[in-house]
ROSE-4610 file (N, C-alpha, C; in Angstrom, 1 decimal, always signed):
// ROSE-4610
residu = [X/X/X/X/X/X/X/X/X/X/X/X/X/X/X/X/X/X/X/X/X/X/X/X/X/X/X/X/X/X/X/X/X/X/X/X/X/X/X/X/X/X/X/X/X/X/X/X/X/X/X/X/X/X/X/X/X/X/X/X/X/X/X/X/X/X/X/X/X/X/X/X/X/X/X/X/X/X/X/X/X/X/X/X/X/X/X/X/X/X/X/X/X/X/X/X/X/X/X/X/X/X/X/X/X/X/X/X/X/X/X/X/X/X/X/X/X/X/X/X/X/X/X/X/X/X/X/X/X/X/X/X/X/X/X/X/X/X/X/X/X/X/X/X/X/X/X/X/X/X/X/X/X/X/X/X/X/X/X/X/X/X/X/X/X/X/X/X/X/X/X/X/X/X/X/X/X/X/X/X/X/X/X/X/X/X/X/X/X/X/X/X/X/X/X/X/X/X/X/X/X/X/X/X/X/X/X/X/X/X/X/X/X/X/X/X/X/X/X/X/X/X/X/X/X/X/X/X/X/X/X/X/X/X/X/X/X/X/X/X/X/X/X/X/X/X/X/X/X/X/X/X/X/X/X/X/X/X/X/X/X/X/X/X/X/X/X/X/X/X/X/X/X/X/X/X/X/X/X/X/X/X/X/X/X/X/X/X/X/X/X/X/X/X/X/X/X/X/X/X/X/X/X/X/X/X/X/X/X/X/X/X/X/X/X/X/X/X/X/X/X/X/X/X/X/X/X/X/X/X/X/X/X/X/X/X/X/X/X/X/X/X/X/X/X/X/X/X/X/X/X/X/X/X/X/X/X/X/X/X/X/X/X/X/X/X/X/X/X/X/X/X/X/X/X/X/X/X/X/X/X/X/X/X/X/X/X/X/X/X/X/X/X/X/X/X/X/X/X/X/X/X/X/X/X/X/X/X/X/X/X/X/X/X/X/X/X/X/X/X/X/X/X/X/X/X/X/X/X]
num = [1/1/1/2/2/2/3/3/3/4/4/4/5/5/5/6/6/6/7/7/7/8/8/8/9/9/9/10/10/10/11/11/11/12/12/12/13/13/13/14/14/14/15/15/15/16/16/16/17/17/17/18/18/18/19/19/19/20/20/20/21/21/21/22/22/22/23/23/23/24/24/24/25/25/25/26/26/26/27/27/27/28/28/28/29/29/29/30/30/30/31/31/31/32/32/32/33/33/33/34/34/34/35/35/35/36/36/36/37/37/37/38/38/38/39/39/39/40/40/40/41/41/41/42/42/42/43/43/43/44/44/44/45/45/45/46/46/46/47/47/47/48/48/48/49/49/49/50/50/50/51/51/51/52/52/52/53/53/53/54/54/54/55/55/55/56/56/56/57/57/57/58/58/58/59/59/59/60/60/60/61/61/61/62/62/62/63/63/63/64/64/64/65/65/65/66/66/66/67/67/67/68/68/68/69/69/69/70/70/70/71/71/71/72/72/72/73/73/73/74/74/74/75/75/75/76/76/76/77/77/77/78/78/78/79/79/79/80/80/80/81/81/81/82/82/82/83/83/83/84/84/84/85/85/85/86/86/86/87/87/87/88/88/88/89/89/89/90/90/90/91/91/91/92/92/92/93/93/93/94/94/94/95/95/95/96/96/96/97/97/97/98/98/98/99/99/99/100/100/100/101/101/101/102/102/102/103/103/103/104/104/104/105/105/105/106/106/106/107/107/107/108/108/108/109/109/109/110/110/110/111/111/111/112/112/112/113/113/113/114/114/114/115/115/115/116/116/116/117/117/117/118/118/118/119/119/119/120/120/120/121/121/121/122/122/122/123/123/123/124/124/124/125/125/125/126/126/126/127/127/127/128/128/128/129/129/129/130/130/130/131/131/131/132/132/132/133/133/133/134/134/134/135/135/135/136/136/136/137/137/137/138/138/138/139/139/139/140/140/140/141/141/141/142/142/142/143/143/143]
x = [+10.8/+9.9/+10.5/+9.9/+10.4/+9.2/+9.6/+8.7/+9.2/+8.4/+8.6/+7.6/+8.1/+7.2/+7.6/+6.7/+7.0/+7.4/+8.0/+8.6/+7.5/+6.4/+5.2/+4.8/+5.2/+4.8/+3.4/+2.7/+1.3/+1.0/+1.9/+1.7/+2.6/+2.2/+2.9/+2.6/+3.8/+3.7/+4.7/+4.2/+5.1/+4.9/+6.0/+6.0/+6.1/+5.2/+5.3/+5.0/+5.8/+5.5/+4.5/+3.4/+2.3/+2.2/+1.4/+1.1/-0.4/-0.8/-2.1/-2.4/-3.6/-3.9/-5.3/-5.3/-6.5/-7.5/-8.6/-9.6/-9.2/-8.0/-7.4/-6.3/-6.0/-4.9/-3.6/-3.5/-2.2/-1.9/-0.5/-0.2/+0.7/+0.7/+1.5/+2.0/+3.2/+3.8/+3.2/+2.8/+2.2/+2.7/+3.3/+3.8/+2.7/+2.7/+1.7/+2.3/+1.6/+1.9/+0.7/+1.0/+0.0/+0.3/-0.9/-0.7/-1.6/-1.3/-2.0/-1.7/-2.8/-2.7/-3.5/-2.7/-3.2/-4.5/-4.7/-5.8/-7.0/-6.9/-8.0/-7.8/-7.8/-7.2/-8.0/-9.1/-9.9/-9.5/-8.8/-8.6/-7.2/-7.0/-5.8/-6.1/-5.0/-5.2/-4.2/-4.6/-3.8/-3.8/-2.6/-2.4/-1.7/-2.3/-1.7/-1.2/+0.0/+0.7/+0.9/+0.6/+1.0/+1.8/+2.2/+3.0/+2.1/+0.8/-0.1/-1.0/-1.2/-2.1/-2.0/-2.6/-2.6/-4.1/-4.3/-5.8/-5.6/-6.4/-6.4/-7.7/-7.5/-8.6/-8.4/-9.5/-9.5/-10.4/-9.9/-10.8/-10.4/-11.1/-10.8/-9.5/-8.8/-7.6/-7.8/-9.0/-9.3/-9.5/-10.0/-10.2/-8.9/-7.8/-6.5/-5.9/-6.1/-5.6/-6.2/-7.5/-8.2/-7.8/-7.7/-7.3/-5.9/-5.2/-3.8/-3.9/-5.0/-5.0/-6.3/-7.3/-8.6/-9.3/-10.1/-10.9/-11.7/-11.7/-12.4/-13.0/-14.1/-14.6/-16.0/-16.7/-18.0/-18.1/-18.9/-19.0/-17.8/-17.2/-16.3/-14.8/-14.5/-13.1/-13.2/-12.4/-12.2/-10.6/-10.2/-8.9/-8.7/-7.8/-7.5/-6.1/-5.7/-4.3/-4.4/-3.2/-3.2/-1.6/-1.4/-0.1/-0.2/+1.0/+1.0/+1.3/+1.6/+1.9/+3.2/+4.1/+5.5/+5.5/+4.3/+4.2/+4.6/+4.7/+5.0/+3.7/+3.8/+2.7/+2.3/+1.1/+0.7/-0.7/-0.9/-2.3/-3.0/-4.2/-4.9/-5.9/-5.9/-6.7/-7.6/-8.8/-9.7/-10.6/-10.6/-11.4/-12.4/-13.6/-14.6/-15.3/-15.7/-16.5/-17.3/-18.1/-19.0/-18.2/-16.9/-16.1/-15.2/-15.2/-14.4/-13.9/-13.1/-12.5/-11.0/-10.3/-8.8/-8.5/-7.7/-7.2/-5.7/-5.1/-3.7/-3.1/-1.9/-1.2/+0.0/-0.1/+1.0/+1.6/+3.0/+3.7/+3.3/+2.9/+2.4/+3.2/+4.6/+5.5/+5.5/+5.3/+5.2/+4.0/+2.9/+1.6/+1.6/+2.1/+2.2/+3.1/+4.2/+5.1/+4.4/+3.6/+2.8/+1.9/+1.1/+0.0/+0.5/+1.7/+2.3/+2.7/+3.3/+3.7/+2.6/+1.3/+0.1/-0.4/-0.3/-0.7/+0.2/+1.5/+2.5/+2.1/+1.5/+1.1/-0.3/-1.1/-2.6/-2.9/-2.9/-3.3/-4.8/-5.2/-6.7/-7.4/-8.5/-9.3/-9.0/-7.9/-7.6/-7.9/-8.4/-8.6/-9.4/-10.4/-11.3/-10.5/-9.4/-8.6/-7.9/-7.9/-7.1/-8.0/-9.3/-10.3/-10.6/-10.5/-10.8/-12.3/-13.1/-14.6/-15.1/-14.4/-14.9/-14.5/-13.4/-13.0/-14.0/-14.3/-15.4/-16.7/-17.2/-18.4/-18.2/-17.1/-16.9/-17.0/-16.4/-16.4/-17.8/-18.6/-20.0/-20.8/-20.7/-21.5/-21.1/-19.9/-19.4/-20.0/-20.6/-21.1/-22.4]
y = [+16.4/+15.3/+14.3/+13.7/+12.7/+11.6/+10.3/+9.3/+8.3/+7.7/+6.7/+5.6/+4.4/+3.3/+2.7/+2.3/+1.8/+0.4/-0.1/-1.5/-2.5/-2.4/-3.4/-3.3/-2.2/-2.1/-1.9/-1.4/-1.1/+0.4/+1.3/+2.6/+3.2/+4.0/+4.8/+6.3/+7.0/+8.5/+9.2/+10.2/+11.0/+12.6/+13.2/+14.6/+15.3/+16.2/+16.9/+18.4/+19.1/+20.5/+20.8/+21.5/+21.8/+23.4/+23.9/+25.2/+25.4/+26.2/+26.5/+27.7/+27.7/+28.8/+29.4/+30.7/+31.3/+31.7/+32.3/+32.7/+33.8/+34.5/+35.5/+35.0/+33.7/+33.2/+33.4/+33.9/+33.9/+32.5/+32.2/+30.9/+31.1/+30.1/+30.1/+28.7/+28.5/+27.1/+26.5/+25.3/+24.5/+23.2/+22.8/+21.5/+20.6/+19.4/+18.4/+17.1/+16.2/+14.7/+13.9/+13.1/+12.2/+10.9/+10.2/+9.1/+8.0/+6.7/+5.6/+4.5/+3.8/+2.8/+1.5/+0.5/-0.8/-1.2/-0.8/-1.1/-0.4/+0.7/+1.4/+1.5/+0.5/+0.3/+1.1/+1.6/+2.4/+3.9/+4.3/+5.7/+6.3/+7.5/+8.3/+9.5/+10.0/+11.3/+12.2/+13.5/+14.7/+15.5/+15.6/+16.5/+17.7/+18.9/+20.2/+20.8/+21.2/+21.7/+23.2/+23.9/+25.3/+25.5/+26.7/+26.9/+26.8/+26.9/+26.8/+25.6/+24.8/+23.7/+22.7/+21.7/+20.7/+20.4/+20.3/+20.0/+18.8/+17.8/+16.4/+16.2/+15.8/+15.4/+13.9/+13.2/+11.8/+11.6/+11.0/+10.8/+9.4/+8.9/+7.6/+7.6/+6.5/+6.3/+6.3/+5.6/+5.5/+6.9/+7.9/+9.2/+9.8/+9.6/+10.2/+9.4/+8.2/+7.3/+7.8/+8.0/+8.4/+9.8/+10.6/+12.1/+12.3/+11.3/+11.5/+11.6/+11.0/+11.1/+11.8/+11.8/+12.4/+13.1/+14.1/+14.7/+13.8/+13.7/+12.8/+13.4/+13.0/+13.4/+14.1/+13.9/+14.5/+15.0/+16.0/+16.5/+17.3/+16.8/+17.6/+17.6/+16.6/+16.4/+16.3/+17.0/+16.9/+16.8/+16.0/+15.8/+15.7/+16.5/+16.4/+16.8/+16.3/+16.7/+17.9/+18.7/+20.0/+20.4/+21.5/+22.1/+23.3/+23.6/+24.9/+26.0/+27.3/+28.4/+28.3/+27.4/+27.2/+26.0/+25.4/+24.2/+22.8/+22.8/+21.6/+20.8/+19.4/+18.7/+18.7/+18.9/+18.9/+18.1/+17.9/+17.4/+18.4/+18.8/+19.8/+19.0/+19.3/+18.6/+19.8/+19.8/+20.8/+20.1/+20.9/+20.4/+21.4/+21.0/+22.0/+21.6/+22.5/+22.2/+23.4/+23.3/+24.5/+25.6/+25.4/+26.5/+27.1/+26.5/+27.1/+26.1/+26.6/+25.8/+25.9/+24.9/+24.8/+24.2/+24.8/+24.2/+24.1/+22.9/+22.9/+22.2/+22.5/+22.0/+21.1/+19.9/+18.9/+18.4/+18.3/+17.7/+16.4/+16.2/+15.0/+13.8/+13.9/+12.8/+12.3/+13.4/+13.0/+12.2/+12.7/+12.1/+10.7/+10.6/+9.3/+8.3/+8.8/+7.9/+7.3/+8.4/+7.9/+6.8/+7.1/+6.2/+4.8/+4.8/+3.5/+2.8/+3.5/+2.8/+2.2/+2.9/+2.3/+1.1/+1.1/+0.1/-1.1/-0.9/-2.1/-2.7/-2.0/-2.6/-3.3/-2.6/-3.1/-2.8/-3.9/-3.6/-3.4/-2.6/-2.4/-3.8/-3.9/-5.1/-6.0/-5.8/-6.7/-5.9/-4.8/-4.0/-4.8/-5.5/-6.1/-7.2/-7.8/-8.7/-8.0/-6.7/-5.9/-5.5/-5.8/-5.2/-6.3/-6.0/-6.9/-6.7/-7.5/-7.3/-7.5/-8.5/-8.7/-7.4/-6.9/-5.6/-4.5/-4.3/-3.3/-3.6/-4.8/-5.1/-4.8/-5.1/-4.8/-3.3/-2.5/-1.1/-0.5/-1.1/-0.6/-0.9/-2.1/-2.5/-1.8/-1.3/-0.7/+0.8/+1.3/+2.7/+2.7]
z = [-9.7/-9.5/-8.6/-7.6/-6.9/-6.6/-6.7/-6.4/-5.4/-4.7/-3.7/-3.7/-3.1/-3.0/-1.7/-0.8/+0.6/+0.4/+1.5/+1.4/+1.1/+1.5/+1.2/-0.2/-1.0/-2.3/-2.5/-1.4/-1.6/-1.9/-1.9/-2.3/-3.4/-4.1/-5.1/-4.9/-4.8/-4.8/-5.7/-6.3/-7.1/-6.7/-6.3/-6.1/-7.4/-7.8/-9.1/-8.8/-9.6/-9.5/-10.6/-10.3/-11.2/-11.2/-12.2/-12.2/-12.0/-11.0/-10.8/-11.7/-12.3/-13.3/-12.7/-12.5/-11.9/-13.1/-12.7/-13.9/-14.7/-14.3/-15.1/-16.0/-15.9/-16.7/-16.1/-14.8/-14.1/-13.5/-13.6/-13.0/-11.9/-10.9/-9.8/-9.6/-9.3/-9.0/-7.8/-7.8/-6.8/-6.7/-5.4/-5.2/-4.9/-5.5/-5.3/-5.3/-4.7/-4.6/-5.2/-6.2/-6.7/-5.8/-5.4/-4.5/-5.0/-4.7/-5.1/-4.0/-3.5/-2.6/-3.1/-3.2/-3.7/-2.9/-1.7/-0.9/-1.3/-2.0/-2.6/-4.2/-4.8/-6.2/-7.3/-7.0/-8.1/-8.0/-6.9/-6.6/-6.7/-6.9/-6.8/-6.0/-5.4/-4.7/-5.2/-5.2/-5.5/-4.3/-3.7/-2.5/-3.0/-2.8/-3.2/-1.8/-1.8/-0.7/-0.8/+0.3/+0.4/+1.7/+2.0/+3.2/+4.4/+4.2/+5.4/+5.5/+4.5/+4.5/+3.3/+3.4/+2.3/+1.9/+0.6/+0.2/-0.6/-0.2/-0.9/-1.6/-2.9/-3.7/-4.1/-4.0/-4.3/-5.6/-6.6/-7.7/-8.4/-9.5/-10.1/-10.8/-10.6/-11.4/-12.9/-13.2/-14.6/-15.2/-14.4/-15.0/-15.3/-14.5/-14.8/-16.0/-16.0/-17.2/-18.5/-18.5/-19.8/-20.1/-19.1/-19.4/-19.9/-20.0/-20.6/-22.1/-22.7/-24.2/-24.7/-23.9/-24.3/-23.1/-23.4/-22.3/-21.6/-20.2/-19.5/-18.2/-17.7/-16.5/-16.5/-15.5/-15.3/-13.8/-13.6/-12.2/-11.8/-10.6/-9.8/-10.5/-11.3/-11.7/-13.3/-14.0/-15.4/-15.6/-16.6/-17.0/-18.5/-19.1/-20.4/-20.9/-22.0/-22.5/-23.2/-23.1/-23.7/-23.8/-24.5/-24.6/-23.9/-23.1/-22.4/-23.3/-22.8/-23.6/-24.2/-23.7/-24.3/-25.2/-25.5/-26.4/-25.7/-24.4/-23.7/-23.5/-23.5/-23.2/-21.7/-21.5/-20.1/-19.9/-18.7/-18.4/-17.5/-17.9/-17.1/-16.2/-15.0/-14.0/-13.5/-13.7/-13.2/-12.1/-11.0/-9.8/-9.3/-9.1/-8.7/-7.4/-6.6/-5.3/-5.1/-4.2/-3.7/-3.2/-2.8/-2.4/-3.4/-4.7/-5.8/-6.7/-7.6/-8.7/-8.6/-9.1/-9.2/-10.5/-11.3/-12.5/-12.4/-12.7/-12.6/-13.9/-14.2/-15.3/-14.8/-15.2/-14.7/-15.9/-15.9/-17.0/-17.4/-18.7/-19.1/-18.8/-19.0/-18.7/-17.2/-16.3/-14.9/-14.6/-15.1/-14.9/-15.4/-16.7/-17.4/-16.6/-16.0/-15.2/-14.0/-13.3/-12.2/-12.5/-13.5/-13.9/-14.2/-15.1/-15.4/-14.1/-13.2/-11.9/-11.2/-11.2/-10.5/-11.3/-12.6/-13.5/-13.3/-13.1/-12.8/-11.5/-10.5/-9.2/-9.3/-10.0/-10.2/-11.6/-12.5/-13.9/-14.0/-15.0/-15.2/-15.2/-14.6/-14.6/-13.5/-12.7/-11.6/-10.2/-10.2/-9.1/-8.0/-8.4/-7.5/-6.6/-7.1/-6.5/-5.2/-5.1/-4.1/-3.1/-3.1/-2.2/-1.1/+0.1/+1.2/+1.5/+0.9/+1.1/+2.5/+3.2/+4.6/+5.5/+5.2/+5.9/+5.6/+4.4/+4.0/+4.7/+4.7/+5.4/+6.9/+7.5/+8.9/+9.1/+8.3/+8.4/+8.2/+7.4/+7.1/+8.3/+8.8/+10.0/+11.3/+11.4/+12.5/+12.7/+11.6/+11.7/+12.4]
């Protein structure tokens, strides 16, 4: 696992090795990056890397936070704590789209470390202080 923060302290990233589990229960190692940007304080991204492309999913930071201790999520993203086949603590992130589903197992310690680093930048309840409403209005009116 590797993590970085840029000089302006507006982003948090953690490189994490996850295991992708298919519908037959077979698992494959998958490199991923969890990302957080203070300018989009309610969201996190999970970027899954292969030799050929990257797939990026964006979902609520709160969903990842709640999923560390209890099952959380409705719709396209579900997160819950579990033990893997070797008895290690993992977080399962299940993603679904019209194109298919992906279930990944991420080490709980790595996900917790990432979430805690985001919370150190933007504590729960202070997200609104980091949104530039004028910029959002400008973006909406530019469409």
